[in-house]
C-alpha positions in Angstrom: 211.6 -119.5 187.1 211.0 -118.3 183.6 208.2 -116.0 184.6 210.4 -114.5 187.3 213.0 -113.6 184.7 210.4 -112.4 182.3 208.9 -110.1 184.9 212.0 -107.9 184.6 211.2 -107.5 180.9 209.2 -104.4 180.2 206.9 -106.4 177.9 206.0 -108.8 180.7 202.3 -107.9 180.4 202.3 -109.1 176.8 203.5 -112.5 178.0 200.9 -112.7 180.7 198.2 -111.7 178.2 199.1 -114.5 175.9 199.1 -116.9 178.9 195.5 -115.7 179.7 194.5 -116.2 176.0 195.8 -119.8 176.0 193.8 -120.5 179.2 190.7 -118.9 177.7 191.0 -121.1 174.6 191.2 -124.1 176.9 188.0 -122.8 178.7 189.9 -122.5 182.0 188.2 -119.2 182.9 189.6 -119.1 186.5 193.2 -119.3 185.2 192.5 -117.0 182.3 191.0 -114.3 184.5 193.9 -114.7 187.0 196.4 -113.9 184.2 194.2 -111.1 182.8 194.3 -109.5 186.2 198.1 -109.8 186.2 198.2 -108.3 182.7 196.1 -105.3 183.8 198.2 -104.8 186.9 201.5 -105.0 185.0 200.6 -102.3 182.5 198.0 -103.5 180.0 194.5 -102.6 181.3 193.2 -102.3 177.8 189.4 -102.9 178.0 188.8 -102.4 174.2 191.3 -105.1 173.3 189.8 -107.5 175.8 186.3 -106.8 174.3 187.5 -107.6 170.8 189.9 -110.5 171.4 188.2 -113.6 169.9 190.6 -115.8 171.8 188.6 -114.8 174.9 185.3 -115.8 173.4 185.2 -119.3 175.0 185.0 -117.7 178.5 182.8 -114.6 177.8 179.8 -116.1 179.6 181.7 -117.2 182.7 180.9 -115.3 185.9 184.5 -114.5 186.8 185.2 -113.1 183.3 182.0 -111.0 183.4 183.1 -109.6 186.7 186.6 -108.9 185.4 185.2 -107.2 182.3 182.8 -105.1 184.4 185.8 -103.9 186.5 187.8 -103.2 183.4 185.0 -101.2 181.8 184.6 -99.1 184.9 188.3 -98.5 185.0 188.4 -97.6 181.3 185.5 -95.2 181.6 187.3 -93.6 184.6 190.3 -93.1 182.4 188.1 -91.5 179.7 186.5 -89.1 182.2 189.9 -88.2 183.6 191.9 -87.9 180.4 189.4 -87.7 177.6 188.4 -90.3 175.1 191.3 -92.1 173.6 191.4 -93.5 170.1 192.8 -97.0 170.2 194.8 -97.9 167.1 194.3 -101.6 166.9 194.4 -103.4 163.6 193.6 -107.1 164.1 194.7 -107.7 160.5 198.2 -106.4 161.1 200.9 -109.0 160.1 202.3 -109.2 163.6 198.9 -110.0 165.1 198.1 -112.6 162.5 201.3 -114.5 162.9 201.2 -114.1 166.6 197.6 -115.4 166.7 198.5 -118.3 164.5 201.4 -119.3 166.7 199.3 -118.9 169.8 196.5 -121.0 168.3 199.0 -123.7 167.5 200.3 -123.7 171.0 196.8 -123.7 172.5 195.6 -126.5 170.4 197.1 -129.0 172.8 195.3 -127.3 175.7 191.8 -127.3 174.3 189.2 -129.1 176.4 185.5 -129.3 176.3 183.8 -127.3 178.9 182.1 -129.3 181.7 178.4 -128.6 182.0 
């Protein structure tokens, strides 16, 4: 219900990205990739951000994440060929990012699980 209402919000892809990040912290790669795909489809296919986001580190070696990142890299490179190289202005030390990451980490703490080997 809440996500249906949020979908009308033009920043919906930011919400879905945070959901993906929480799942990644919980080492639930299938759910994380599902939400990353929604994020990309809804307007945030930002490969450089996905590459640098440390919240996604717990799932970087998972096959579904590797496949997703391969798709995103190809898409990003296609954008660069079509439109030229873009400079991404991303400052991970920006106050909004730090406070957002702290809040997200606090939320995700309850979701952390050890990966099953």
